[in-house]
C-alpha positions as CSV (number, residue, x, y, z in Angstrom):
1,M,0.0,0.0,0.0
2,E,1.2,3.5,-0.9
3,T,-0.4,6.8,-0.3
4,Q,0.6,9.9,-2.2
5,E,-1.2,13.3,-2.3
6,E,-4.5,11.9,-1.0
7,V,-4.3,8.9,-3.4
8,A,-4.1,5.4,-1.8
9,Y,-2.6,2.9,-4.3
10,I,-3.0,-0.7,-3.3
11,R,-1.3,-3.5,-5.2
12,C,-3.2,-6.8,-4.8
13,S,-1.5,-10.1,-5.5
14,G,-2.2,-13.7,-5.0
15,W,-5.7,-14.8,-4.0
16,L,-8.7,-12.6,-3.0
17,T,-10.9,-15.2,-1.4
18,A,-13.2,-15.6,1.7
19,E,-10.1,-16.3,3.8
20,F,-8.6,-12.9,3.1
21,T,-11.5,-10.5,2.3
22,S,-12.2,-9.4,5.9
23,T,-8.7,-8.2,6.5
24,F,-8.5,-6.7,3.0
25,K,-11.7,-4.7,3.4
26,T,-10.7,-3.5,6.9
27,N,-7.3,-2.3,5.7
28,V,-8.7,-0.5,2.6
29,K,-11.7,1.0,4.4
30,R,-9.3,2.6,6.9
31,L,-7.8,4.6,4.0
32,I,-11.1,6.0,2.7
33,P,-11.6,9.0,5.1
34,S,-8.2,10.4,4.4
35,S,-8.1,9.7,0.6
36,K,-9.7,11.5,-2.3
37,K,-9.0,8.4,-4.5
38,I,-8.5,4.7,-3.9
39,V,-6.7,2.8,-6.7
40,L,-6.7,-1.0,-6.6
41,D,-4.0,-2.5,-8.9
42,L,-5.3,-6.0,-9.7
43,G,-2.5,-6.9,-12.1
44,H,-1.0,-9.6,-9.9
45,L,-4.3,-11.1,-8.6
46,T,-4.2,-14.8,-9.6
47,Y,-7.5,-15.9,-8.2
48,M,-10.7,-14.3,-6.9
49,D,-13.9,-15.9,-5.7
50,S,-17.3,-14.5,-5.1
51,S,-16.2,-13.2,-1.7
52,G,-13.4,-11.3,-3.4
53,I,-15.8,-9.7,-5.9
54,G,-18.1,-8.9,-3.0
55,A,-15.2,-7.2,-1.1
56,I,-14.4,-5.0,-4.1
57,V,-18.1,-4.0,-4.5
58,C,-18.3,-3.3,-0.8
59,L,-15.2,-1.0,-1.0
60,Y,-16.6,0.7,-4.1
61,V,-19.9,1.5,-2.3
62,S,-18.0,2.7,0.9
63,A,-15.7,4.9,-1.2
64,K,-18.6,6.4,-3.2
65,A,-20.6,7.1,0.0
66,A,-17.6,9.0,1.3
67,Q,-17.2,10.9,-2.1
68,C,-13.9,9.2,-2.7
69,D,-13.0,8.2,-6.2
70,F,-12.5,4.4,-6.6
71,Q,-10.6,2.8,-9.5
72,L,-9.5,-0.6,-10.6
73,V,-6.4,-0.7,-12.7
74,N,-4.1,-3.2,-14.5
75,L,-6.9,-5.8,-14.8
76,N,-5.4,-9.1,-16.0
77,K,-7.4,-11.4,-18.3
78,Y,-8.6,-13.5,-15.3
79,V,-9.9,-10.5,-13.3
80,R,-11.4,-8.9,-16.5
81,D,-13.2,-12.1,-17.3
82,M,-14.6,-12.5,-13.7
83,L,-15.9,-8.9,-13.7
84,G,-17.3,-9.4,-17.2
85,L,-19.0,-12.6,-16.2
86,T,-20.7,-10.9,-13.3
87,K,-21.6,-7.8,-15.4
88,L,-19.6,-5.6,-13.1
89,L,-16.9,-4.6,-15.5
90,P,-18.7,-1.4,-16.7
91,V,-19.4,-0.3,-13.1
92,F,-15.7,0.0,-12.2
93,E,-14.7,1.7,-15.4
94,P,-11.1,0.3,-15.5
95,A,-8.6,3.0,-16.0
96,G,-5.9,0.9,-17.6
97,P,-2.3,1.0,-16.5
98,Y,-1.4,3.3,-13.6
99,P,1.9,5.1,-13.5
100,A,4.3,3.8,-10.9
101,C,4.3,5.8,-7.7
């Protein structure tokens, strides 16, 4: 996790499953009040189940309620396919590659 000028940049890797979502949501939600933008880099996420998708949706809703911009970037094929399958891809408006902080 990196924060720079009210932007929180979180690189996700490995699995985002039920085992990890509670900690993931808690850690990211903590950043929302002090951030104008939350950026989740999903480029190194290798597996995500329905709990992982639910966690991302929950964070999106929390960020929007706090008037915080929320973006997903560097979607690999697997993540893009999962979000497409659930019809959520257009909701997150992927921004593409994000410059290194």
